[in-house]
C-alpha positions in Angstrom: -14.2 -25.9 -11.6 -13.7 -22.4 -13.0 -12.7 -19.8 -10.4 -15.7 -17.6 -11.0 -18.4 -20.0 -12.2 -21.8 -18.3 -12.4 -20.5 -15.0 -11.2 -21.3 -11.6 -12.7 -18.3 -9.4 -13.4 -18.0 -5.8 -14.5 -14.9 -4.2 -16.3 -14.6 -0.5 -16.9 -12.2 0.5 -19.6 -12.7 -2.9 -21.2 -12.2 -1.9 -24.9 -8.5 -2.6 -25.0 -5.3 -3.3 -23.0 -5.6 -4.5 -19.4 -9.4 -4.1 -19.4 -9.9 -6.3 -22.4 -7.5 -8.9 -21.0 -9.4 -8.9 -17.7 -12.8 -9.3 -19.4 -11.5 -12.3 -21.3 -10.0 -13.8 -18.2 -13.2 -13.3 -16.2 -15.2 -15.0 -19.0 -12.6 -17.9 -19.2 -13.1 -18.5 -15.5 -16.9 -18.8 -15.9 -18.2 -15.3 -15.2 -20.7 -13.4 -17.3 -19.1 -10.1 -18.1 -20.4 -6.5 -18.5 -17.8 -4.6 -20.5 -17.9 -0.8 -20.4 -15.9 2.0 -22.1 -16.3 5.2 -24.1 -14.8 3.4 -27.1 -17.8 1.6 -28.4 -16.1 -0.1 -31.3 -13.4 -1.6 -29.0 -16.0 -2.6 -26.4 -18.0 -4.4 -28.9 -14.9 -6.2 -30.1 -14.1 -7.4 -26.6 -17.7 -8.7 -26.3 -17.3 -10.5 -29.6 -14.0 -12.1 -28.5 -15.8 -13.5 -25.4 -18.9 -14.8 -27.2 -16.8 -16.4 -29.9 -15.0 -18.3 -27.2 -18.3 -19.5 -25.8 -18.6 -17.0 -22.9 -21.4 -14.5 -22.0 -20.9 -10.8 -22.3 -22.6 -7.5 -23.0 -21.4 -4.0 -23.7 -22.6 -0.8 -22.1 -21.2 2.7 -23.0 -20.1 4.5 -19.9 -18.0 7.6 -19.1 -17.0 6.9 -15.6 -16.6 10.6 -14.8 -20.4 10.9 -15.2 -22.5 10.0 -12.2 -25.6 9.4 -14.4 -23.7 7.1 -16.8 -22.2 5.1 -13.9 -25.6 4.7 -12.3 -27.0 3.5 -15.6 -24.1 1.1 -16.0 -24.7 -0.7 -12.7 -28.5 -0.7 -13.3 -27.9 -2.3 -16.8 -25.7 -5.0 -15.3 -28.2 -5.9 -12.6 -31.1 -5.8 -15.1 -29.3 -8.1 -17.5 -27.8 -10.6 -15.0 -29.6 -10.0 -11.7 -26.6 -9.1 -9.5 -23.0 -7.9 -9.5 -20.4 -10.1 -7.9 -17.1 -8.7 -9.1 -16.0 -5.2 -10.4 -12.7 -4.2 -11.9 -12.6 -0.4 -11.9 -10.0 -0.1 -14.6 -10.9 2.9 -16.8 -8.2 5.6 -16.7 -6.2 8.1 -18.7 -2.6 9.2 -18.7 -1.3 12.7 -19.0 1.5 14.8 -20.5 5.1 14.2 -19.4 5.8 17.7 -18.0 7.1 19.1 -14.7 4.4 20.1 -12.3 4.6 23.8 -12.9 4.2 23.2 -16.7 0.9 21.2 -16.4 -2.4 22.8 -17.1 -5.6 23.0 -15.1 -7.4 21.2 -18.0 -5.1 18.2 -17.5 -5.8 18.2 -13.8 -9.5 18.2 -14.4 -9.4 15.4 -17.0 -7.0 13.0 -15.2 -8.6 13.4 -11.7 -12.1 13.2 -13.1 -11.5 9.9 -14.8 -8.9 8.2 -12.6 -10.1 9.2 -9.2 -13.6 10.6 -9.4 -14.5 7.8 -11.8 -13.3 5.1 -9.4 -15.2 6.7 -6.6 -18.4 7.0 -8.6 -18.1 3.3 -9.7 -17.4 2.2 -6.1 -20.3 4.2 -4.8 -22.8 2.5 -7.3 -21.2 -1.0 -7.0 -21.2 -1.0 -3.2 -24.8 0.2 -3.1 -25.7 -2.9 -5.1 -23.4 -5.2 -3.2 -24.8 -4.1 0.1 -28.2 -5.4 -1.1 -26.6 -8.8 -1.8 -24.3 -8.7 1.3 -21.5 -9.8 -1.0 -19.1 -8.7 -3.7 -15.5 -8.0 -4.6 -14.1 -4.8 -6.0 -10.6 -4.4 -7.6 -9.4 -0.9 -8.4 -6.7 0.0 -10.9 -4.0 1.9 -9.0 -0.4 1.9 -10.1 3.1 1.9 -8.7 2.7 5.6 -9.3 0.2 5.5 -6.5 2.9 4.1 -4.2 5.9 6.1 -5.2 6.6 9.4 -7.0 6.4 9.7 -10.8 8.6 12.5 -12.1 6.8 14.5 -14.8 3.6 12.6 -14.1 2.6 14.3 -10.9 -1.1 14.6 -11.7 -1.4 11.0 -12.7 0.5 10.0 -9.6 -1.8 12.1 -7.4 -4.8 10.4 -9.0 -3.5 6.9 -8.3 -2.5 7.8 -4.7 -6.1 8.8 -4.3 -7.3 5.4 -5.6 -5.0 3.8 -3.0 -6.7 5.8 -0.2 -10.2 5.0 -1.5 -9.4 1.3 -1.7 -8.0 1.1 1.9 -10.8 3.2 3.4 -13.6 1.2 1.6 -12.0 -2.1 2.6 -12.3 -1.1 6.3 -15.8 0.3 6.0 -17.4 -2.8 4.3 -15.3 -5.7 5.6 -18.2 -6.8 7.9 -20.8 -6.4 5.2 -19.4 -9.2 2.9 -17.6 -6.8 0.5 -13.8 -7.0 -0.2 -12.0 -4.1 -1.8 -8.4 -4.4 -3.2 -6.3 -2.7 -5.8 -3.6 -3.7 -8.3 -0.5 -1.5 -8.7 1.2 -2.3 -12.0 4.4 -0.8 -13.2 4.6 0.1 -16.9 2.6 -2.4 -18.9 2.6 -3.0 -22.6 -0.5 -1.2 -23.5 -1.4 1.5 -26.2 -1.4 4.2 -23.5 2.2 3.3 -22.5 3.3 3.0 -26.1 1.9 6.4 -26.8 3.8 7.8 -23.9 7.0 6.2 -25.1 6.5 7.7 -28.6 6.4 11.2 -27.1 9.6 10.6 -25.1 11.6 7.8 -26.9 14.5 7.7 -24.4 11.9 6.9 -21.7 11.2 3.5 -23.3 14.8 2.2 -23.0 15.3 3.7 -19.5 12.1 2.2 -18.3 13.0 -1.3 -19.4 16.6 -1.0 -18.3 15.5 0.3 -14.9 13.2 -2.6 -14.1 14.9 -5.5 -12.3 13.3 -7.9 -14.8 14.2 -5.6 -17.7 10.8 -5.8 -19.4 7.3 -4.4 -19.4 4.4 -6.2 -17.8 1.7 -7.7 -20.0 -2.0 -7.0 -19.8 -2.6 -10.7 -19.3 -0.3 -10.8 -16.2 -2.3 -8.0 -14.6 -5.6 -9.6 -15.6 -4.8 -12.9 -14.0 -4.1 -11.1 -10.7 -7.4 -9.2 -10.9 -9.3 -12.4 -11.5 -7.6 -14.2 -8.6 -8.3 -11.3 -6.2 -12.0 -11.8 -7.0 -12.0 -15.5 -6.4 -13.0 -17.3 -3.2 -9.4 -18.6 -3.0 -8.5 -15.0 -2.1 -11.3 -14.6 0.4 -9.2 -13.3 3.3 -7.5 -10.6 1.1 -8.9 -7.2 1.8 -7.5 -3.7 1.6 -4.5 -5.0 -0.2 -2.4 -3.2 -2.8 -1.1 -6.0 -5.1 2.1 -4.7 -6.6 2.9 -6.1 -10.1 6.1 -4.4 -11.0 8.9 -6.9 -11.6 10.5 -5.9 -8.4 10.7 -2.2 -9.2 9.6 -1.0 -5.8 11.6 -3.7 -3.9 14.8 -1.7 -3.6 
């Protein structure tokens, strides 16, 4: 039997990369999937990939930094499928590679609004629905940059440290209400966002790979499999956990 048979799953930032891989993995494991993003073309493509493979999915535009759009997203999921069992709060943005004193207030507002406020808004709406059901699982997208420092990526790192705090706090608050909350903390993964970063700083690509004990990037599919597993009943005693997916980078 599939891990998530007859479950309803939500993926934010599902138009590409880790979000798309997670949406496909959810569907493969039997879940009906609500895909959201601000990239409507990419979101529709993810839904098409799922439906062509025989799964069920729908797309809903959502800027996670907007409370109204997040509320509408959760309402649409419940209207369409009747409930919400799993949520992967994946939507996020990067930032410029600059020292802290060089960064702009505009970058602070953009990164914190999407990566931290967006996760909080999604959790707020998801938990409200899950409390009605007395069940649900949330997985937040953190990062190894939420566990350790990220030179020249201080604002991004701050946003992910914030996600870690939200995850742990919510896990404690709702553990007795049937809701589990965990986070995944990947190292650099082979996505368009990371490749764009490497293009702006070519030496960083080689040093990143050489500096990883496994000497490679992660793949979106590797992260997605962990997200799906955290949502399954086989992980039912895992709560408030930060699953580090980094090839051993933070082990030293």
